[in-house]
N, C-alpha and C positions, 0 to 999 in steps of 0.2 A: 322828232326835231330835225329839220333839214338845214345843212349848211354846207359850204365849200370845205373839201378836205385840207386844201393848203391853209385855210384860215383857223382851222381847228387842231393844228399840230401842236403838241405840249399842252393841250387842254384836256379837261375831263369830259369823257364821253360815256354815255349810259346805253344799256340795251335798247335797241330800237332806233337809235339816232342814225339819220341817213347822211351819208357823206358823198357829195357830189363832185364832178369834174368838170371843167370848161368844155364846150362841145368841140372846140379845135385841138383839144389835148391829143397829141399823136402818140404819146408813150403808152405802152401797155402797163396797166396797173396790177401790181401783185400785192395780193392781201395776206398777211400773216395771221398770228393767233389773236383771237378776239374778233375777227372780222369775217363776213362773208359776203358774196356778190348778191346784188338785188336781182331776184330771179323773175319778177314779173312786173308789169305795169310799163309806163313810158320810159322809165329809167332803167329797164332790164339790161344788164351788162354793162351800164355806164355809172354805177353807183355802188358804194359799199354800205353795209349795214353793220353796225356794232352789235355783238352778241353778248358782250360782258362789259362791266364797268371797268374803267382804268384811264390812263393817260395816253393819248394818241402819239404815236412816235412815227417818224418818217425818215427813210434813208434814199439817198439819191440812187438811181434817178426816180423810181416811182414804186418804192416798197412802202407800204403802211402796215402797221401792227398796233395792238393795244396792250400797254404794259400794265400789269396789275400785281397784286400781292396774293394771287390766287395759290392755294396750296393743293387743292383737290385736282388730281391729275385725271385727263381724258385721254385714253390711248389713241395714237395716231400712227398710221403705217409709216414705217421706215424710221421711226424714232428709236434711239438707243436708250434703254432703261436699266436701272438695277432692281432686280427682284429677289424675293425671298421665297425659297422652295418650302412649301407648307405641306405637301402631301404627295405620295407616290399612288397612282392609279393605273395598274396594268403597264402599259408602255407610256403613259403619259405623266409628266410632273405637273402639279398645280403650283402656280407662281403668284405671289402676292406683289402686285407692282403699284399699290396705292391708289387703284382705280375703283370703280363701283362693283367690279366683279374681278374674279382671279383669271389669268391667263394660262393657256396650256403650252407645254413645252415637251416635245417628243424626244425620247432618248437617242433617236436618230439624227436629231439637229445639232449634234456636236461633230467637231472634225475627227475623222478616223473611227466614228462609231458604227458598229454593225450589230447584228442580231447576237453574235458570238461575243463581240468586244464592246460591252456596255460601259458608258461612262460612269465614273465614281461620283454620284451626285446623292447627297443625303438630305434629309428633311433638316431645314435650318440654314443650308448653305445659302450663300449669296451668289447671284449670277449676274453677268453683264450680257445682255441679249438684245435683239432687235426685233420689232414687230413686223411680221409679214401680213397678218390679217387684224385689221382693227376697224370694225364699223358696228353700228348700233344693232344689226341684224344677226351677227355672228359672234361666236366666242372668240375673244382675242388670242391670237397664236404667236408664240416667240420661237426664234431660232438663234442659235450661237454660232452660225457659220454664215459666210457670205455667199454670193452666187457661184463662185468658184469652188465651194466646199471648204474654204479655209476659215480658221477661227478669227483672224485678223483682230486679235485683242479680246475677243469675246469668250465667254466660258465661265467656269467657277472661279470666284474671286478668293484669295487666300485666307486663311483662318484668323491672321492677325489683322491689325488695324482697327479703325473706328468708323462706324456708320452713323451718320446723323442726316437730318432732314432740313432743307431750306425751301424758300418759295420758289416757284417756277421761274420767276424773273431773274433771281439770282443764278439759278443754274444755267439759264441762257446766257447771261453775261460771263460767267465763268468758262463757258464753251466757246466764247468769242476768241478768234486767233490774235486779237491785240489786247487781250485782258491784261491790265497793268497789275492787278492784284496777284495773279498767278505768276507773273514775272518777277515781281518784287519778293513774293515769298520764296520762290525758287532760289534766288540770290542769298537768302538767309538760312534756309534749312532745306537741304536734300529730302525730298518726299515723293512717294507715290500717290497718284490720286486717280479715282474713277468717278466721273460726273455723269449722272443719269438725267435725262429730260424730264424724269418724273420727280425732280427735286431731291432725289437721295445721293449722297456723297460719300464715298468710302476713301479714307486717306490713311497712310501709314508713313511715318518718319522714322528716324533712326532710334529715337527714345520715346518713352510714353509721354514725357513732359513736351517734346517738340511736336508730337502728334496732337496733343490737346491745344497747343498754342496755335498750330495751323488751322484746326478746326474752329476755334473761337474767332479768328480772324476771318474765315470765309463766311462764318454764320452772321457776323455783324457787318460786313463789307457793304451790304446792300443798304444799310441805314446810315452810312457815313458819307461825308462830302470828300472831294479830293483832298482838301486841306487836311481833314481830320485823318484820312488814311496815311498822308505823308507823316503826319505827327506820330502815328502808331508804329509805322515802319522805322522811323527814326529812333523811337524808344526801344524797339525790339533789337535793332542793330547794334546798339550800345550794350546789350546784354548777351549777345551771341559769343559763346566760349571760343 
């Protein structure tokens, strides 16, 4: 089905739908998750094709993406994820990131790691890492250092806290710089949080009760309206000791 992208915003799109733009449109269109560029035909380079079902979203000046309730994660280069170490194989750790196959993580991909000074990583540990290789023809590869060799917040996550999973769209919303949910929760309960683009969230508050409250709010925030969220935070604020 072919239609103008501007007219399809906030509407449901299905895989194969073609989103076109006016010929005189001078802005460079950026396609986000759920979309790809038309690679052949008369509209090559001037149209986007939906590759998953969901609601088309738009951000000025010309950014488009498809928002869906997808939970299966597809690795993408540069994304930060929370993984679970499942196996040690020589100099490589195997890490479950929630995708179709496990990713590899070298013991040298940690800050300060050498052949003599190996990182203390055990099977079952949680790691916050970044993809440096992620395509359909190669095994996904993770690192816990940036281009300067610094951890920059990556590495093994502490043993305490709670790990849970949400949809990929909720994870992206929580990572937004202007996320109201994170701001309002931070005013009620001091807590630490790690959000992975693969839909996994690790959270730790001062007490177990507060940790569970924060996790429950984050899990349900994607299904609540702004009015419902205000009501929930008002009720929580009345019970803060």
